[in-house]
Every structure is written in C-alpha cells, then in structure tokens.
C-alpha positions in Angstrom: 14.3 20.7 11.4 14.7 18.0 8.9 16.4 14.5 9.4 19.7 14.0 7.9 18.3 12.8 4.5 16.1 16.2 4.4 12.7 14.1 4.7 10.4 13.5 7.4 11.4 11.7 10.4 8.0 9.8 10.1 6.1 9.3 7.1 2.4 7.9 7.7 0.6 7.1 4.6 -3.1 5.7 4.4 -2.7 3.8 7.8 -5.6 2.0 9.1 -6.0 -0.5 12.0 -8.8 -2.8 12.4 -9.1 -5.1 15.3 -11.3 -8.3 14.9 -13.2 -9.5 18.1 -15.2 -12.4 17.0 -17.5 -11.2 14.4 -17.1 -7.7 15.1 -14.4 -5.5 13.5 -13.5 -2.4 15.3 -11.9 0.3 13.2 -9.3 2.1 15.4 -7.6 4.0 12.7 -8.8 5.0 9.1 -6.7 6.4 6.5 -4.3 8.3 8.6 -1.8 10.5 6.5 0.8 13.0 7.9 4.5 13.5 8.3 6.3 14.2 11.6 9.6 16.2 11.5 12.5 16.0 13.6 12.4 18.6 16.6 8.5 18.8 16.3 6.3 18.7 19.5 3.2 17.1 18.4 -0.1 16.4 20.6 -2.7 14.0 19.4 -6.0 14.7 20.8 -9.2 12.7 20.8 -12.0 11.0 22.9 -11.3 7.7 24.7 -11.5 4.9 22.1 -10.5 7.3 19.2 -7.2 5.3 18.4 -4.6 7.6 19.9 -2.9 4.8 21.9 -3.1 2.6 18.6 -1.4 5.2 16.6 1.4 5.8 19.3 1.8 2.0 19.3 2.1 1.8 15.6 4.6 4.8 15.6 6.7 3.1 18.3 6.7 -0.3 16.5 4.8 -2.0 19.2 2.0 -2.7 16.6 1.7 -2.7 12.7 -1.1 -1.1 10.8 -3.8 -3.5 9.2 -3.0 -1.4 5.9 -0.9 1.6 4.8 2.7 2.3 5.3 4.7 3.9 8.2 8.3 5.0 7.5 10.8 6.0 10.2 13.4 8.0 8.1 14.0 5.5 5.0 13.1 2.5 7.0 9.7 1.0 6.2 8.4 -0.1 9.5 5.4 -1.7 8.1 7.6 -4.3 6.3 9.9 -4.9 9.3 9.9 -8.0 11.1 9.9 -8.6 15.0 13.7 -8.4 15.3 13.9 -5.3 13.1 11.1 -3.3 15.2 12.8 -4.6 18.5 16.0 -2.9 17.3 14.0 0.2 16.3 12.5 0.5 19.7 15.8 0.0 21.4 17.8 2.3 19.3 15.5 5.4 18.7 12.0 5.3 20.8 11.4 6.2 24.3 8.0 5.4 25.7 6.2 6.8 28.7 3.2 4.6 29.1 -0.2 5.5 30.6 0.3 2.8 33.2 4.0 3.3 34.3 5.1 -0.5 33.9 7.5 0.0 36.7 9.1 -3.3 38.4 7.9 -3.0 41.9 10.8 -5.0 43.3 13.3 -2.7 41.8 14.5 0.7 43.1 13.7 4.1 41.1 17.5 3.9 40.0 17.3 0.2 39.0 14.0 0.9 37.0 15.8 3.4 34.9 19.0 1.6 34.8 17.1 -1.4 33.0 16.9 0.7 29.7 20.3 2.2 29.9 22.0 -1.4 29.8 20.7 -1.8 26.4 20.8 1.6 24.9 23.6 2.7 22.8 24.5 6.1 24.4 22.3 6.3 27.6 22.6 9.0 30.2 23.6 8.1 33.7 20.1 6.8 35.5 20.8 9.1 38.5 21.2 11.9 36.1 17.9 11.1 34.4 16.2 10.9 37.7 17.8 14.3 38.6 16.2 15.7 35.6 12.7 15.0 36.9 13.5 16.0 40.4 14.0 12.5 42.2 17.6 12.8 43.0 16.7 12.1 46.7 14.5 9.0 45.7 17.0 7.0 43.9 17.0 3.9 46.4 12.9 4.1 47.0 10.9 1.4 45.6 7.7 2.3 43.5 5.4 1.4 46.6 7.2 3.9 48.6 6.5 6.8 46.0 3.4 8.8 45.1 1.8 8.2 41.7 3.3 11.5 40.4 6.9 10.2 41.5 6.2 6.9 39.9 5.2 8.7 36.6 8.5 10.7 36.9 10.5 7.6 37.2 8.8 6.3 34.0 9.9 9.6 32.2 13.3 9.4 33.5 13.4 5.7 32.1 12.3 7.0 28.7 14.6 10.1 28.3 17.7 8.1 29.8 18.0 6.2 26.5 18.5 9.6 24.8 16.0 8.5 22.3 15.3 10.4 18.9 11.4 9.9 19.4 9.6 10.1 22.7 6.1 8.9 22.6 3.9 9.8 25.8 0.6 8.7 26.8 -1.3 11.1 29.2 0.6 14.1 28.1 -0.6 16.3 31.1 2.2 14.9 33.1 4.7 16.5 30.7 3.9 20.0 32.0 4.1 19.4 35.5 7.1 20.9 37.3 8.8 21.9 34.2 9.3 18.4 33.1 9.3 19.2 29.4 12.9 20.4 29.7 13.7 16.5 30.3 12.4 15.7 26.9 13.7 18.6 24.9 17.2 18.9 26.4 18.4 16.3 24.2 16.9 17.1 21.0 14.1 14.6 21.4 11.1 14.7 19.2 7.9 14.0 21.2 4.4 12.9 20.3 
C-alpha cells in the first residue's frame, strides 16, 4: 500500500546516531537505509544495545540522527525543528513505550483521554480501552492493575489517537489476547 504521493511512508537514508559520553563515542546506528510503506507491519530485531530504541525514537521524531536523512512522506524530519517534530508526533505517531509512562494519579480512562484531547480525530477513550479488553477497568488507577493491564492502557492510549504510525517497544505484548486487532483495525502502520 502506498501513501498518497505513491512513495514510501518513511524513507531512511544513511542514518547514523552517535552518542558522546565524555571522551567515549557510542555508535548506536551506522548507515541505516530502508523504506517503510503504509500498511506494513515491521519488526526490528536485535540484541540489547543494538540501536532498536534509538531507531524507533528517530522514526517517531523524539530524536534526530547525527547524520543521514529521515523523511515521513515528503517531510524531512531531519531538518524539522522542535515545533514541527512535536506536531508530527501529535498528528501522526502513536507510541507504546517499554516503560508505559502512565500517570499514577489518573485512572485508565484519564490516561487515555490525555492524548485524545490533543489529537485531531481521536476515538472515544472508553472505546480504545474496550479494544484491549479493559472496559471493566476504566476507573482503576495504574497501581490497582496488573503489569499486563497497565501495558494495555498504554496500547489503548497509542491507538486512541488513530495514528498513521504506531511505534511499539517490546512487541511481544502485541500478540497477547489478540491485541494486534487494536492496531490494525484503523489502518495503522506498525513498527
């Protein structure tokens, strides 16, 4: 499936990322080249410390490469400023982080509602939680839920934005209890 312009959803060209820690340079990514197409389900595998999270952060506009170019459709994310990257994340990307980043003082429903308040065309937060089987837990706080239930809140929060792209760390959670349907039901590309 192609994007509206008939090209790749993401075009990644010669991307490298170097972290400087004092006198030590850590090469997290070196010369990465690939295209991602709308509707694709892509899994990035590698050992701990191999740059998977760094690549996801760059694709999601949370970080920028040291060198190379990243395009989302016809937008050069590499040249984008902070304001443009914030708009990109808000309008196009849903994240499911390895650490769920839930706000402990908010209920499951309120945690999901946070993103729906800033999204252009969100789904109802209760519906998003229903997609992941938490319709009976809307008023529970994260501490009152299991780790798996907390993760499903994070999934519902990401999907509730109806993002074009869903970036997911720790993908094994995607396959539990048929949760992939929540990501694919709305034509979301997943990496």
